[in-house]
N, C-alpha and C positions, 0 to 999 in steps of 0.2 A: 362040261367039256365044251359045248357048242359056244358058249361065250368066251372061252379061251381061244378057240380056233377063229372066232370072228374078230377078237382083239389083235390076234396075230396077223390076220389078213389086212386089217386096218393099219397096223402098225408098218407091214411091209409096204402098203401102198402109200402111206405117208413118207417113208424113207425114199421109196422110188420116185414119187412126184418131187420131193424136195430136191432129190439129185438131178433130176431132169430139169428143174427150175433154175438152176444154177447156171450163170455165165461161164463161158469158156474164152481163153486167150490162146492163140497159137502164134508161133513166130512165122510160120510159112503160109497159113491160110486164115483168112478171117472175113466175116461179113459185117456189114455196118449194122446198125441198130434196127434195120428192117426186119430182120430174123427174129421170130418170136420165141421165147423159151417154151418147151414143151411143159406140160403139167397144169396150166391154167384151165379150171373148169372141166376137169376130166370126170368121166363116168366111172363108177366102182369097177373093180378088177373082173367081177362076175360078167359084165357086158362084153369083155374082151373075148371071151371064149367063143362066141358064136360067129366070128368073121364079119368083114364088112359087107355092107348092101351090095346087091348085084349092080354091075356096071351096065348102063343103057347102051343098046346097039349103037354103034357108030361114034360113041364118045372117045375123044383123044385129048392128050397134051401135047404141047409143042413150045419150042422157043420161038418167040416172035421176032427177035432181032439177031440170033446167032445162027450161023450155018456151019456144018461140019467142016473143019480144016480152017476155019476163019482165024486170021492174026488179029489179036485184041490187045490193048493196054490196060494195065491195072490202075485203079479199080475197073473191074469188068461189070458193065452195065447188063443186067439180065432182065428181059421182059418175059413173063410167063403166061401162056395161053392155055386155055381149054375150050373144047367144044363139046356139046351134049350133057353137060353137068354144070353146076353152078359153084362158085367159090364162096365158101362160108367160113366163119371163124371155127377154130376147134372148140370142143366142148360138148357138142350135141351131135349124135349120129342122125343124119337125114338121108333118105334115099335120093340118089341123083345128085348128091354135093360132096364137098370135101375141101382140102386146101393143098397147097403145093409144099413140096420138099425138095431141096437140091442136094444130090449126092455129088461130092468132089472126089475125084479118083477112088470111087466106091462101087464100082460095078454099074450094070445097065438097068437094074431094076432091084427092088426088095420083094421078096417072096409074098404072094397075096395073102393077107391076113396078118402077116407080122407087123408088130409095133415098130415103126422106124425109130432107131436110137437118135438121140440128141448128142452129138459131138462135132468136132471140127470138120469131119467129113459128111455129116447128114444134118443139114440145116432146115429148121422149120419155120414156116410162114403161116402159123395158126391165126393170124389176125386177118386173114383173107387177102394178104398182100399178093400182088401181081408184078411187083418190080423189085429188084435187089441190086446191090452194088458189092461185088465180091473182091476182096484183096487177095490176089493170087501171085505167087512168086514167078518170075520168068520161066518158060518152058512149056511143054505139052501138058494139057490137063483135060480129063473126060469129066464132062458135067452131065449129070442125068437129071432130069425133071421127074419126079415122082409124086403122083396124086395119092392122097390117102383120105380116109374118112374122119369124122369129127374126134376121134380118139387116136389117130395117128396110125391106124391099121392100114397097111399098103393095099391099094387096088391091084398091084402086081404089074407084070410086063405090059398088060393091055393099057394101063394108064401110065406109061413111062416113056420117055424119049431122051435120046442122048446124042451129044455132040463132042467132038475134040476141038479144043481151042488151042492156038498157040499164044502164049503171053509173051510179049516183048519187053 
């Protein structure tokens, strides 16, 4: 019985990781090749249950080059910053580290411990990237920088920052 359950968990994990590793295209929003697909070098599902490591006191994320209400042109250059933690590639959970995600018109944070989805509104930068170019259609867009651990579990509101930009 336990071999069957382990096999089902392994199969489910494989299907999940395969789906997360696929690329996506969207007519209205896209990122260039700097966004890393989720799913590479992930830890087994059993490690997801415990939640992310604690956030060091004073740690925060921020947009280096964007201000709330700023008017920008597409593609939008985004420079991502973090203080009090290090930026590392996805795949290994280490205390005091993680990687960036950008939420596009998808709220001001992801609940702490929740694995951030990989879709047109949730971009993963699991190769420790700190810069991106976003192709956004004209209009107002809410961008949220969300930091997460090595297996994409959100550090929550404490490690999130949002701005609204006007794309001309």
